[in-house]
N, C-alpha and C positions, 0 to 999 in steps of 0.2 A: 605393913614391916613381915608379919610368916611369908610372903609370896616373898620378899627381897631374901630373903635365907632361908630361901627351896632349891632358889636358883642360886643362893650359891654354892651351898650344899651340892645341883647338881653341874656343874662348870666348874668346879673341883674335883667331883669324879669325872668328868672329862678328862679334865690336864693330865689328869694322873692313867685314864687305860690309855693313851693317848703318849704321850712321854712308855707308857711302861711295849704299844706295841714298835715304837721308834727302835729302844732300846734289844726287841726280842730280832728284829730286822738285821742291826745293824752286827749284832751274835749270829747271825746264821751266811748275813756274807762272812764274818770273820772265818767259819768254816768253814764254807765253804773256795774259801780263797787261797784257805790253807793246806785241804787236801784238796786242791789240781795242784796247790806249788809244787806238791808230791806226787802226786800223776805226772809233772812236766819236767820232776829227775829224772824219776825214772824211765822217760823219751827218751831224755840223754843218753839216762846208759842202752840203754836198746839201742839209741841209734850207733851208737861210740860198738859194743857187738856186733851190728850188721854191718860196721866197716869193719872189725876185724876178722868178718867172715870172707869179707869180697882180701881183702890184705894182714898177711899176720904181720907184718912191719909195721903199720897201719901206727903211727905217735903224731898223731897231730891236734890240734884243736879242729872243734864240731868250733864254730863260728853260733853267735844269739842266731834257734832258730824260735822263725812265732810258730806258733799251733793252739789250738786255730786259724790259719791270715783272717786276721782284722777282728781277733781278737784282743793284742794286746801281752798276753801273755805266751812265754819266751823258758828255752832253755838253752844252756851250751853244758858243752861235756872234753876236759883234757883226758887226755892220753897218755903213761910215762913209765921205763923202762921203771917197774921194782924191782928189788931184791930176788936172789937164784931163779932168776928168770923167769920172775911173775913182770903179768903187766899191771897198774894202777887204775880207773879212770873216776874222774871225781866230773861230778853234773851235779850245776845249779838248776832247779827250779823257781821260776819268777810269776807270783797271780802277784796283783792287785799289789798290795803293800807286804806282801809276804813273798821272800827268799828262806826258800828251802836245798838242804848239803847233801849230795849224798854220797859212801866212799864204798869200790869196790874190788881186791886183793883178782888175778885170776889167776890160772896156772895156763897156761898155754901147753899143747904139742902131750907129755904123756908122763 
């Protein structure tokens, strides 16, 4: 009877530890994807800045771009004319199940 009780307690501890570790792993994966989506959205902004450097009149959408290639993570950006000679850049980064959005308004020239 005592051996059965000890096995039950030990099994309960093992199940609790495994469950805790699975929860930690899922939280870590979510944090990683959340941060990665933000960095990808920033990559979209930087891609848009580079296009504006090449051509100040660039107002085209930057299509979904996978980065790094083969990862499934991606970004895209749109550029539009804003008020008073500004350019509004909106970027989306997507990683895992997360999408992060960034919007920047810049003034070109002086």
